C-alpha positions in Angstrom: 9.3 -28.7 -3.7 11.6 -30.4 -1.2 11.4 -27.3 1.1 7.6 -27.6 1.2 7.8 -31.3 1.9 10.3 -30.7 4.7 8.2 -27.9 6.3 5.1 -30.0 6.1 6.8 -33.0 7.7 8.2 -30.8 10.4 4.8 -29.3 11.1 3.1 -32.7 11.3 5.8 -34.0 13.7 5.4 -30.9 15.9 1.6 -31.3 16.0 1.6 -34.8 17.6 1.9 -33.6 21.2 -1.0 -31.2 20.6 -3.1 -34.1 19.1 -2.3 -36.2 22.1 -3.4 -33.4 24.4 -6.7 -33.0 22.6 -7.3 -36.7 22.4 -6.8 -37.1 26.2 -9.2 -34.1 26.7 -11.9 -35.5 24.5 -11.6 -39.2 25.2 -12.3 -39.1 29.0 -9.5 -41.6 29.5 -7.8 -39.4 32.1 -5.4 -42.3 32.6 -7.6 -43.5 35.6 -6.9 -47.1 36.3 -9.3 -47.5 39.2 -10.8 -50.6 37.6 -7.5 -52.4 38.1 -6.0 -50.6 41.1 -8.1 -48.5 43.5 -5.8 -45.6 44.0 -3.8 -45.5 40.7 -4.6 -42.4 38.7 -2.4 -39.7 37.1 -2.9 -36.7 34.9 -1.1 -37.1 31.7 -2.4 -33.8 30.3 -0.5 -31.9 33.0 2.7 -33.8 32.2 2.3 -33.1 28.5 1.6 -29.4 29.1 4.6 -29.0 31.5 7.1 -30.9 29.4 6.3 -29.2 26.0 5.9 -25.7 27.5 9.3 -26.2 29.1 11.1 -27.7 26.1 9.4 -26.0 23.1 6.6 -23.6 23.9 5.8 -23.1 20.2 4.3 -26.6 20.0 1.6 -25.9 22.6 0.2 -22.4 22.9 -1.8 -21.1 25.8 -4.9 -20.9 23.6 -4.7 -24.6 22.8 -4.1 -25.4 26.5 -7.1 -23.3 27.6 -9.3 -24.9 24.9 -8.2 -28.4 25.8 -9.1 -27.6 29.4 -12.5 -26.3 28.4 -13.1 -29.5 26.4 -12.0 -31.6 29.4 -14.4 -29.7 31.6 -17.3 -30.4 29.2 -16.5 -34.1 28.8 -15.9 -34.7 32.6 -18.9 -32.6 33.6 -17.0 -30.1 35.6 -17.8 -26.4 35.8 -16.3 -24.6 32.8 -12.9 -23.2 33.4 -11.6 -25.3 36.3 -9.4 -27.6 34.3 -8.5 -24.8 31.9 -7.2 -22.5 34.6 -5.4 -25.4 36.3 -3.7 -26.3 33.0 -2.8 -22.6 32.4 -1.2 -22.5 35.9 1.0 -25.4 34.9 1.8 -23.6 31.6 2.8 -20.4 33.4 5.0 -22.2 35.9 6.7 -24.0 33.0 7.2 -20.7 31.2 8.7 -19.1 34.2 11.0 -22.0 34.8 12.1 -22.0 31.2 13.0 -18.3 31.4 14.9 -18.6 34.7 16.7 -22.0 34.4 20.1 -22.2 32.7 20.8 -25.9 32.8 17.8 -28.1 32.2 18.0 -31.8 33.4 15.6 -34.4 34.6 16.2 -33.6 38.2 15.5 -29.8 37.8 12.5 -30.5 35.6 11.1 -33.0 38.1 11.6 -30.7 41.1 10.0 -27.7 39.4 7.2 -30.0 38.1 6.4 -30.7 41.8 5.9 -26.9 42.2 3.7 -26.7 39.1 1.7 -29.6 40.3 1.2 -28.1 43.7 -0.1 -24.8 42.3 -2.2 -26.5 39.7 -3.9 -28.6 42.4 -4.2 -25.6 44.7 -6.0 -23.6 42.0 -8.3 -26.6 41.2 -9.2 -27.1 44.9 -9.9 -23.4 45.4 -12.0 -23.1 42.3 -13.9 -26.3 42.9 -14.7 -25.7 46.5 -15.6 -22.0 46.2 -17.4 -21.8 42.9 -19.1 -25.1 42.5 -21.0 -27.7 44.4 -18.4 -30.4 43.6 -17.3 -32.5 46.6 -13.5 -32.2 46.6 -11.8 -35.3 47.7 -8.4 -34.4 49.0 -7.3 -38.0 49.2 -8.1 -38.6 45.5 -6.3 -35.4 44.5 -3.3 -36.3 46.6 -3.1 -39.8 45.1 -3.4 -38.3 41.6 -0.7 -35.7 42.3 1.6 -38.3 43.8 1.3 -40.7 40.8 1.5 -37.8 38.4 4.7 -36.7 40.1 6.0 -40.3 40.2 5.4 -41.1 36.5 6.9 -37.8 35.2 10.4 -39.1 34.8 9.2 -42.0 32.6 7.1 -39.7 30.4 10.0 -37.3 30.4 12.3 -40.0 28.9 9.7 -41.0 26.3 9.2 -37.4 25.2 13.0 -36.8 25.2 13.4 -39.8 22.9 10.6 -38.5 20.7 12.2 -35.0 20.6 15.6 -36.5 19.5 13.9 -38.5 16.8 12.0 -35.4 15.8 15.2 -33.4 15.5 16.9 -36.2 13.5 13.9 -36.4 11.2 13.9 -32.6 10.6 17.6 -32.6 9.7 17.1 -35.2 7.0 
């Protein structure tokens, strides 16, 4: 009975990043603070996808990432697949970095996150400009990418703290 309780508790703790990803996709929050500050916006979904695919890819699968992107497209009114393919690009870069990197630190994660963010935004711009009638604002995308890149270390520290708590809780 204790083993079942421990496995259930471990599963619930591991599902929390997935729940946050789906909540952000459904809620249309998109961490856009334009009501308070005109240029402050960042994409927390990309940070969650990159961090958890880099640290523990079994928590977020590519199917969940794709489905969260489709949900985000429906909620935001974007053509289907733009966010999903953008999220998968971040996931694939994180998977590649996880396979190649020997020593993982905040600096290496942050630098490679810049690469993932660049390719994700490049895919988004190409798909949005070529396959839809959406007006792509390069200024808004660059502000979003800048603040997403800027806030990554803070979110990284929060997730690292959560991951340490998660490991301590599992070992109880």
